[in-house]
C-alpha positions as CSV (number, residue, x, y, z in Angstrom):
1,M,13.2,-18.6,11.1
2,A,12.0,-17.3,7.7
3,T,11.5,-20.1,5.1
4,A,12.9,-20.1,1.5
5,E,9.4,-19.3,0.3
6,D,9.3,-16.3,2.6
7,R,12.6,-15.0,1.4
8,R,11.5,-15.4,-2.3
9,T,8.3,-13.5,-1.5
10,M,10.3,-10.8,0.2
11,I,12.6,-10.4,-2.8
12,I,9.5,-9.9,-5.0
13,A,8.1,-7.3,-2.5
14,L,11.6,-5.5,-2.6
15,A,11.5,-5.6,-6.5
16,G,8.0,-4.1,-6.4
17,A,9.2,-1.4,-4.0
18,T,12.1,-0.6,-6.2
19,A,9.8,0.0,-9.2
20,I,7.5,2.1,-7.2
21,S,10.5,4.3,-6.0
22,F,10.6,5.9,-9.5
23,A,7.1,7.2,-9.2
24,P,7.9,10.7,-7.7
25,L,10.7,11.2,-10.4
26,L,8.3,10.4,-13.2
27,Y,5.6,12.6,-11.7
28,I,8.0,15.5,-11.4
29,R,9.0,15.0,-15.1
30,S,5.4,15.1,-16.1
31,D,5.2,18.7,-15.0
32,T,1.5,18.2,-14.0
33,T,-0.4,19.3,-11.0
34,A,-0.9,17.0,-7.9
35,L,-4.4,15.8,-8.8
36,T,-3.8,15.7,-12.6
37,G,-0.7,13.4,-12.1
38,A,-2.5,11.3,-9.5
39,F,-5.6,10.8,-11.6
40,Y,-3.9,9.9,-14.9
41,R,-1.3,7.5,-13.3
42,M,-4.3,5.6,-12.1
43,F,-6.5,6.0,-15.2
44,Y,-3.8,4.7,-17.6
45,A,-3.0,1.9,-15.2
46,L,-6.7,0.9,-14.9
47,A,-6.9,0.4,-18.7
48,I,-3.7,-1.7,-18.8
49,L,-4.8,-3.8,-15.8
50,G,-8.2,-4.4,-17.4
51,V,-6.5,-5.8,-20.5
52,L,-4.3,-8.0,-18.4
53,V,-7.2,-9.4,-16.4
54,L,-9.0,-10.3,-19.7
55,L,-5.8,-11.9,-21.1
56,S,-4.9,-13.9,-18.0
57,K,-8.3,-15.4,-17.5
58,K,-7.2,-16.6,-14.1
59,E,-9.8,-17.9,-11.7
60,D,-10.6,-15.3,-9.0
61,A,-12.0,-16.9,-5.9
62,R,-12.7,-13.8,-3.9
63,D,-16.2,-13.1,-2.9
64,K,-18.1,-9.8,-3.5
65,N,-17.2,-8.5,-0.1
66,S,-13.4,-9.0,-0.7
67,R,-13.6,-7.3,-4.0
68,W,-15.6,-4.3,-2.6
69,L,-13.0,-4.1,0.2
70,A,-10.2,-3.8,-2.3
71,F,-12.2,-1.2,-4.1
72,G,-12.6,0.7,-0.9
73,A,-8.9,0.4,-0.2
74,G,-8.4,2.2,-3.5
75,I,-10.5,5.1,-2.2
76,L,-8.2,5.4,0.7
77,L,-5.3,5.3,-1.7
78,A,-6.8,8.2,-3.6
79,I,-6.6,10.5,-0.5
80,D,-3.0,9.3,0.0
81,F,-2.1,10.3,-3.5
82,A,-3.7,13.7,-3.1
83,G,-1.6,14.4,0.0
84,Y,1.5,12.7,-1.4
85,H,1.7,14.5,-4.7
86,S,1.1,17.8,-2.9
87,A,3.9,17.0,-0.5
88,I,6.3,16.3,-3.4
89,D,5.6,19.8,-4.7
90,Y,6.2,21.5,-1.4
91,I,9.1,19.5,0.1
92,G,10.7,17.4,-2.7
93,S,10.3,13.9,-3.9
94,G,12.6,12.0,-1.4
95,I,11.5,13.6,1.8
96,A,7.8,13.6,0.9
97,T,8.1,9.9,0.2
98,M,9.8,9.2,3.5
99,I,7.3,11.1,5.5
100,G,4.4,9.4,3.7
101,N,5.9,6.0,4.3
102,S,6.0,6.5,8.0
103,Q,3.0,4.2,7.7
104,V,5.3,1.4,8.6
105,I,4.9,2.3,12.3
106,I,1.1,2.4,12.0
107,V,0.8,-0.9,10.1
108,T,3.1,-2.8,12.4
109,L,1.4,-1.8,15.6
110,A,-2.1,-2.1,14.1
111,S,-1.4,-5.6,12.7
112,W,-0.2,-6.6,16.1
113,W,-3.4,-5.3,17.7
114,L,-5.9,-6.4,15.0
115,F,-4.4,-9.7,13.6
116,G,-2.3,-10.9,16.6
117,E,0.9,-10.7,14.5
118,R,3.4,-10.3,17.3
119,P,6.7,-8.8,16.0
120,N,10.0,-10.4,17.3
121,R,12.8,-8.4,18.9
122,F,14.5,-7.4,15.6
123,I,11.4,-5.7,14.5
124,L,10.7,-4.1,17.8
125,L,14.3,-2.8,17.9
126,S,14.0,-1.5,14.4
127,L,10.9,0.6,15.2
128,P,12.7,3.3,17.2
129,M,15.4,3.4,14.4
130,V,12.7,4.1,11.9
131,M,11.1,6.7,14.1
132,L,14.4,8.6,14.7
133,G,15.2,8.3,11.0
134,L,11.8,9.9,10.1
135,L,12.4,12.7,12.5
136,L,15.8,13.4,11.0
137,I,14.6,13.2,7.5
138,S,11.7,15.6,8.2
139,G,14.3,18.3,9.0
140,I,12.6,19.5,12.1
141,W,16.0,20.2,13.8
142,D,17.5,21.8,10.8
143,D,17.9,25.6,10.5
144,E,17.4,25.4,6.8
145,P,15.5,22.2,6.0
146,F,15.2,21.2,2.3
147,G,11.9,22.2,0.5
148,D,10.0,25.2,-0.7
149,D,7.4,25.0,2.0
150,P,8.3,22.3,4.6
151,V,5.2,23.0,6.7
152,K,2.7,22.2,3.9
153,G,4.9,19.4,2.8
154,V,4.9,17.8,6.2
155,I,1.1,18.2,6.5
156,G,0.6,16.6,3.0
157,G,3.1,13.8,3.9
158,M,1.3,13.0,7.2
159,V,-2.1,12.9,5.4
160,A,-0.4,10.4,2.9
161,A,1.0,8.4,5.8
162,V,-2.3,7.9,7.6
163,F,-4.3,7.0,4.5
164,Y,-1.4,4.9,3.0
165,S,-1.4,2.8,6.2
166,S,-5.1,2.5,6.1
167,F,-4.9,1.4,2.5
168,L,-2.3,-1.3,3.2
169,I,-4.2,-2.8,6.0
170,A,-7.6,-2.9,4.1
171,Y,-5.9,-4.1,0.8
172,R,-4.1,-6.9,2.5
173,Q,-7.3,-8.0,4.2
174,S,-9.2,-7.9,0.9
175,N,-6.9,-10.5,-0.7
176,R,-6.3,-13.0,2.2
177,I,-6.9,-16.0,-0.2
178,A,-4.0,-14.8,-2.4
179,A,-6.2,-14.2,-5.5
180,P,-4.5,-13.3,-8.8
181,A,-2.5,-10.1,-8.1
182,V,-3.7,-8.5,-11.4
183,N,-7.3,-8.9,-10.4
184,A,-6.8,-7.4,-6.9
185,Q,-4.8,-4.6,-8.3
186,F,-7.5,-3.8,-10.8
187,D,-10.1,-3.5,-8.1
188,A,-8.0,-1.1,-6.0
189,T,-7.0,0.9,-9.0
190,A,-10.6,1.4,-10.0
191,G,-11.4,2.7,-6.5
192,A,-8.4,5.0,-6.5
193,T,-9.3,6.4,-10.0
194,L,-12.8,7.2,-8.9
195,G,-11.7,8.6,-5.6
196,I,-9.3,11.0,-7.2
197,L,-11.9,12.0,-9.7
198,I,-14.3,12.9,-6.9
199,I,-11.6,14.8,-5.1
200,G,-10.9,16.7,-8.2
201,T,-14.5,17.9,-8.5
202,I,-14.2,19.7,-5.2
203,P,-13.5,23.4,-5.6
204,P,-9.7,23.7,-5.5
205,T,-9.8,26.5,-2.9
206,S,-11.4,24.2,-0.4
207,L,-8.3,21.9,-0.5
208,G,-5.6,24.3,-1.5
209,I,-4.7,22.3,-4.5
210,E,-5.5,22.6,-8.2
211,A,-8.3,20.7,-9.9
212,I,-7.6,17.9,-12.5
213,D,-6.5,19.2,-15.9
214,H,-8.0,16.9,-18.5
215,S,-6.0,18.4,-21.5
216,I,-3.7,15.7,-22.9
217,T,-0.3,17.2,-23.7
218,W,3.0,15.6,-24.8
219,P,5.5,14.7,-23.3
220,N,3.7,15.3,-20.0
221,H,1.3,12.4,-20.4
222,G,4.1,10.2,-21.8
223,W,5.8,10.4,-18.4
224,L,2.5,9.6,-16.7
225,L,2.0,6.6,-18.9
226,L,5.4,5.3,-18.1
227,L,4.6,5.9,-14.4
228,A,1.4,3.9,-14.8
229,I,3.2,1.0,-16.4
230,L,6.3,0.8,-14.2
231,C,4.8,1.7,-10.8
232,Q,1.1,1.1,-10.8
233,V,1.1,-2.0,-12.9
234,I,4.5,-3.8,-12.5
235,G,5.5,-2.5,-9.1
236,W,2.1,-2.9,-7.4
237,I,1.4,-6.3,-8.9
238,A,4.6,-7.4,-7.1
239,I,3.5,-5.8,-3.9
240,T,0.0,-7.3,-4.3
241,Y,1.5,-10.7,-4.7
242,A,3.6,-10.3,-1.6
243,L,1.0,-8.7,0.7
244,P,-1.1,-11.8,1.6
245,R,2.0,-14.1,1.7
246,L,4.0,-12.1,4.3
247,P,3.3,-10.8,7.8
248,A,2.2,-7.1,7.5
249,A,5.3,-5.9,9.4
250,H,7.6,-7.5,6.8
251,T,5.7,-6.1,3.9
252,S,5.6,-2.6,5.4
253,F,9.4,-2.7,5.9
254,A,9.9,-3.9,2.4
255,V,7.7,-1.1,1.0
256,L,9.8,1.3,3.1
257,L,12.7,0.6,0.7
258,Q,10.8,2.9,-1.7
259,P,11.5,6.2,0.0
260,V,15.2,5.3,0.6
261,L,15.7,4.7,-3.1
262,T,13.5,7.7,-4.0
263,I,15.9,9.9,-2.0
264,I,18.8,8.4,-4.0
265,W,17.1,9.1,-7.3
266,G,16.2,12.7,-6.1
267,V,19.9,13.3,-5.3
268,I,21.3,11.8,-8.4
269,I,18.8,12.8,-11.0
270,L,16.9,15.7,-9.6
271,N,19.8,17.4,-7.8
272,E,17.8,17.5,-4.5
273,S,20.1,18.2,-1.5
274,P,19.0,16.6,1.8
275,S,20.9,18.0,4.8
276,L,23.3,16.0,6.8
277,Q,20.7,15.2,9.4
278,Q,18.3,14.0,6.7
279,S,21.0,11.8,5.2
280,A,21.6,10.2,8.6
281,G,17.9,9.5,8.8
282,M,18.0,7.6,5.5
283,V,20.9,5.4,6.7
284,L,19.0,4.6,9.9
285,I,15.9,3.5,8.0
286,F,17.9,1.6,5.5
287,S,19.6,-0.3,8.4
288,A,16.3,-1.1,9.8
289,I,15.1,-2.5,6.5
290,V,18.1,-4.8,6.3
291,A,17.7,-6.0,9.9
292,V,14.1,-6.9,9.4
293,T,14.5,-8.5,6.0
294,L,17.3,-10.8,7.3
295,F,16.2,-11.5,10.8
296,G,12.6,-10.3,11.3
297,A,9.7,-12.6,12.1
298,A,6.1,-12.3,13.3
299,E,3.9,-14.9,15.0
300,E,0.3,-15.0,16.0
301,S,0.2,-14.1,19.7
302,I,-3.3,-15.7,20.2
303,P,-3.5,-19.1,18.4
304,S,-7.3,-19.1,18.3
305,T,-7.3,-16.0,16.1
306,A,-6.4,-18.2,13.1
307,N,-9.9,-19.7,13.3
308,L,-11.5,-16.3,13.0
309,E,-10.0,-15.6,9.6
310,T,-12.1,-16.1,6.5
């Protein structure tokens, strides 16, 4: 049974996921290219997080290896953002976000294998619901799926899914001692900022996406600044707080609330029109989130593995 502390932590994770759900909307409003939006959302957030770290003056007990692991996780996040923002351009905000967040399957199974976190039957029963929901939302069975170029959108979304799952696993491991969330988020954001900058130096034709545009325009960068504050700072600090305090499967399902809400914002604000099948997929995934939030649990399948953690 989940404790009161677990429920409180899950609420914080859900609040963070809700804040992050506005990211695609704000990126689209910025009217910038994929790498430009990805770079500056991280660049502005890095500056804000740096100030917060200095002001908080909280003790960070992580060793150098943990901090470098958080930085490396940020590099993985950079690749995720490159694919994710490209997918938004090709297939719309809601569907791109849902495909990218198929990481829930990868993280749940990988955490079972790597960390011995055995999911209970509610989580296991929710997995096929998530998988079917993702298939429906991808539009593969629709005659006219939503999106300008669904093929490129799915490719970008799958790239995002693979590297997002890798990021979540590495980032969670980098902060097992529950260090201040702001400090951990600063390290990961620094890695992501550098990673996107490196990707942006590769000739655009080799990736099929445009290079970073460093000209500062208004209100384009105003939207990116708001994106940095709401999503990269507030939203991800909440997620960072929750990651080391919840089993990986719980956090992954909490983060999966993001694409559900993003689809809703896309329909209401951006007038995106998912098909009937895509809407059914959203309902399936939301049902899975509710089931795992209320009844899900994970236990270490091999007790001795606890002694291997540092």
